[in-house]
Structure formats: C-alpha cells, structure tokens
C-alpha positions as CSV (number, residue, x, y, z in Angstrom):
1,M,-166.1,6.3,-145.4
2,W,-162.9,8.2,-145.6
3,F,-162.2,5.8,-148.7
4,R,-165.6,6.4,-150.3
5,R,-165.1,10.3,-150.2
6,L,-161.6,10.1,-151.8
7,R,-163.3,7.6,-154.3
8,Q,-165.9,10.6,-154.7
9,K,-163.7,13.1,-154.8
10,R,-161.9,11.3,-157.9
11,Q,-165.0,10.7,-159.7
12,R,-166.0,14.3,-159.5
13,K,-162.0,15.2,-160.7
14,E,-163.0,12.6,-163.8
15,Q,-166.1,14.5,-164.6
16,K,-164.4,17.2,-164.9
17,S,-161.7,16.6,-166.6
18,S,-163.5,15.1,-169.2
19,S,-165.7,18.0,-169.6
20,D,-162.9,20.3,-169.5
21,D,-161.3,17.6,-172.3
22,D,-164.4,18.5,-174.1
23,E,-163.9,22.0,-174.1
24,S,-160.3,21.9,-174.6
25,D,-161.4,19.6,-178.3
26,W,-163.4,22.6,-179.3
27,V,-161.2,25.4,-178.8
28,Q,-159.0,23.6,-180.4
29,V,-160.9,22.9,-183.2
30,A,-162.0,26.3,-183.5
31,M,-158.5,27.8,-183.5
32,L,-157.8,25.2,-186.1
33,G,-160.4,26.9,-188.1
34,L,-159.5,30.2,-187.5
35,S,-155.8,29.5,-188.5
36,A,-156.8,28.1,-191.5
37,L,-159.4,30.9,-192.5
38,S,-156.2,33.2,-191.7
39,T,-154.1,31.7,-194.0
40,F,-156.2,31.7,-196.8
41,S,-156.9,35.4,-196.1
42,G,-153.2,36.6,-196.0
43,A,-152.3,33.9,-199.0
44,S,-155.0,35.6,-201.2
45,G,-154.1,39.0,-200.1
46,K,-150.4,38.4,-200.9
47,S,-151.3,36.8,-204.1
48,K,-153.2,40.2,-204.6
49,A,-150.1,43.0,-203.7
50,S,-147.9,40.6,-205.6
51,R,-149.8,41.5,-208.6
52,A,-150.0,44.3,-208.2
53,Q,-146.6,45.3,-206.8
54,M,-145.9,43.5,-210.5
55,S,-147.8,46.0,-212.1
56,Q,-146.1,48.7,-210.6
57,N,-142.5,47.9,-211.5
58,R,-143.3,47.0,-215.0
59,Q,-144.8,51.0,-215.0
60,A,-141.7,51.5,-213.5
61,I,-139.3,49.7,-216.2
62,G,-141.3,51.7,-218.9
63,E,-140.5,54.6,-217.6
64,I,-136.4,53.9,-217.2
65,N,-136.7,52.5,-220.9
66,T,-138.1,56.1,-221.9
67,A,-135.5,57.8,-219.6
68,L,-132.7,55.7,-221.2
69,G,-134.2,56.6,-224.9
70,G,-133.8,60.2,-224.1
71,L,-130.1,60.4,-222.5
72,T,-128.8,60.5,-226.0
73,D,-131.1,63.5,-227.1
74,T,-130.5,65.3,-223.8
75,A,-126.5,64.8,-224.0
76,Q,-126.7,66.6,-227.1
77,A,-129.0,69.1,-226.4
78,R,-126.1,69.7,-223.5
79,T,-123.3,69.9,-225.6
80,E,-125.0,72.2,-228.3
81,V,-125.7,74.4,-225.4
82,A,-122.1,74.2,-224.4
83,E,-120.6,74.7,-227.9
84,E,-122.7,77.8,-228.3
85,E,-121.3,79.2,-225.1
86,S,-117.7,78.7,-225.9
87,D,-118.7,80.1,-229.7
88,I,-120.2,83.2,-228.0
89,Q,-116.9,83.6,-225.6
90,F,-115.3,83.1,-228.7
91,E,-116.5,85.9,-230.4
92,E,-116.8,88.3,-227.4
93,G,-113.0,87.4,-227.2
94,A,-112.5,88.5,-230.9
95,R,-114.0,91.3,-230.4
96,Q,-112.3,93.1,-227.5
97,S,-109.2,92.3,-229.1
98,S,-110.3,93.3,-232.6
99,T,-111.3,96.5,-230.8
100,M,-108.1,96.5,-228.7
101,F,-105.8,96.3,-232.1
102,D,-108.2,99.5,-233.7
103,D,-107.4,101.8,-230.4
104,L,-103.7,100.8,-230.7
105,Q,-103.5,101.5,-234.3
106,R,-105.5,104.4,-233.7
107,S,-103.0,105.7,-231.2
108,T,-99.7,104.6,-232.9
109,E,-100.9,106.9,-235.8
110,E,-101.2,109.8,-233.7
111,A,-98.3,109.0,-231.9
112,S,-96.3,109.3,-235.0
113,G,-97.8,111.9,-236.7
114,K,-96.8,114.0,-233.4
115,Q,-93.5,112.9,-232.6
116,G,-92.0,113.3,-236.3
117,F,-90.3,110.8,-239.0
118,A,-87.6,110.4,-236.2
119,F,-89.4,108.8,-233.8
120,S,-91.8,107.0,-236.1
121,G,-89.5,103.6,-236.3
122,E,-89.6,103.4,-232.3
123,V,-93.6,103.8,-232.6
124,Q,-94.0,101.2,-235.1
125,E,-91.3,98.7,-232.9
126,N,-93.7,99.1,-230.0
127,F,-96.8,98.6,-232.4
128,E,-95.6,95.8,-233.6
129,K,-94.5,94.5,-229.9
130,M,-98.3,95.0,-229.2
131,Q,-99.9,93.4,-231.9
132,H,-97.9,90.2,-231.2
133,R,-98.8,90.2,-227.4
134,M,-102.4,90.8,-228.2
135,Q,-102.2,87.7,-231.0
136,D,-100.5,85.4,-228.4
137,D,-103.4,87.1,-225.5
138,F,-106.2,86.2,-228.1
139,G,-104.2,82.9,-228.7
140,V,-104.7,82.0,-224.8
141,T,-108.1,82.8,-224.7
142,K,-109.1,80.8,-227.6
143,E,-107.2,77.7,-225.7
144,N,-108.9,78.2,-222.6
145,I,-112.3,78.5,-224.5
146,D,-111.8,75.0,-226.0
147,R,-110.1,73.5,-223.1
148,N,-113.4,74.2,-221.3
149,L,-115.4,73.4,-224.1
150,E,-113.7,70.1,-223.8
151,K,-114.0,69.4,-220.2
152,T,-117.8,70.0,-220.5
153,I,-118.3,67.4,-223.3
154,A,-115.9,64.9,-221.3
155,S,-118.4,66.0,-218.1
156,I,-121.4,65.4,-220.6
157,E,-120.4,62.1,-221.4
158,E,-119.7,61.1,-217.9
159,W,-123.0,62.5,-216.8
160,K,-124.8,60.3,-219.9
161,M,-122.9,57.0,-218.7
162,G,-123.1,57.3,-215.2
163,E,-127.0,57.9,-215.6
164,S,-127.6,55.5,-218.2
165,E,-125.7,52.2,-215.6
166,R,-127.8,53.8,-212.7
167,L,-131.1,53.3,-215.0
168,K,-130.2,50.1,-215.8
169,S,-129.1,48.8,-212.7
170,E,-132.7,50.3,-211.6
171,R,-134.3,48.5,-214.3
172,R,-132.6,45.0,-213.8
173,K,-133.7,45.4,-209.7
174,L,-137.2,45.8,-211.0
175,E,-136.5,43.1,-213.6
176,A,-135.6,40.6,-210.7
177,Q,-138.3,42.0,-208.4
178,N,-140.7,40.7,-210.3
179,Q,-139.4,37.3,-211.5
180,Q,-139.5,36.9,-207.3
181,L,-142.9,37.9,-207.3
182,S,-144.0,36.0,-210.6
183,G,-142.7,32.9,-208.8
184,T,-145.0,34.0,-205.5
185,S,-148.2,34.8,-207.3
186,S,-147.9,32.1,-209.4
187,I,-147.1,29.4,-206.1
188,W,-150.4,31.4,-204.7
189,G,-152.3,31.0,-207.3
190,A,-151.4,27.5,-208.4
191,L,-152.8,26.4,-204.9
192,G,-155.9,28.4,-205.5
193,F,-155.4,31.5,-203.6
194,G,-155.0,33.7,-206.5
C-alpha cells in the first residue's frame, strides 16, 4: 500500500511535469516568435533611421560646401572694411596735422610781426623744429595705422584658414558617418529589412 501510494505520487508528478513541458514548449515558441518580430521591426526601423540620418548629413554637407565657397568673399569684405577704416584714420590724422601746421604757421607769423626783425630768426627756428616734430608724429601715426591694418588682415586670414579647416573637418566627419550608415543600411536592405 505504501508502495502503491508512492507510485501514484510519481505518476501524478510525471503527468504534471509533462503538462508543464507542453506549456513550457508553447511559451518558448511564443517567445521565439516575439523575438523574431522584434528583430524584424528593429531592423526595419534602424534601416529607415539610417537613411534619414544620411539625408540630414547630405544636407549639412551641402551647407558646409556653401559656407566654404563664401569664406573668400567674407574674408575679402572684412579686409575691405579694415582698409576703409585705416584710410579714414589716416585722413583724420592728416587733417589734424594740417590744421596744427596751419595754426603753427599763423602763430609764427604773428610772433614774427610782433617781436620784430631781431627775434624773427629765433621764431623761424622754433617754427622749423615744431614742423619737424609734427611731421615725425604724423609719420609715427601713419606707421601705427599701417601696422594695425597688417595685424587686422593677418587675423582675418587666420580666421579664414581656421574656419576652412573646421568646416572641412566637420564635412569629413559627416562623410565618414554616411559611409558607415550606408553600410548598415545596405546590410539591412539586403536582408529584406529596408
């Protein structure tokens, strides 16, 4: 009897185990199907995303090419503005020097007339000294204006080269990304997921 009960328990366990195995098989098949569906959906989505990203990259590359084409014109315009500003500074300096020279000449003539012939030689000597100082000051001012213009032009060229390299680097990154995306997209497409 005791033996019979033990056998019955085993039989019940085996029946229960076999029905669990049937359920387990069914769950495994369902999981496999869901996994395949998920893979297919994911692959299709990745392929579409790759093509969309490639399209955006191509558009950005076009904009970079346009910007590269405009760099020379932009640098030229900036250089022209710097040259115009330099010319204005030069003209303003020349106008001030001319006014100061006229004032000096008028003062010298007035001083010569008031002090008489005896002091006119001394006044003329002072006039010539002041005239040379003014010419020297104007020469220094002109040199400073020219030096500043050269620095400005050099910084414009430096900006142009730096911007060109930055844009070209960005273009290379986008082109490399497009090559990688193209490979991914074509693999998924070849597998029928595109």
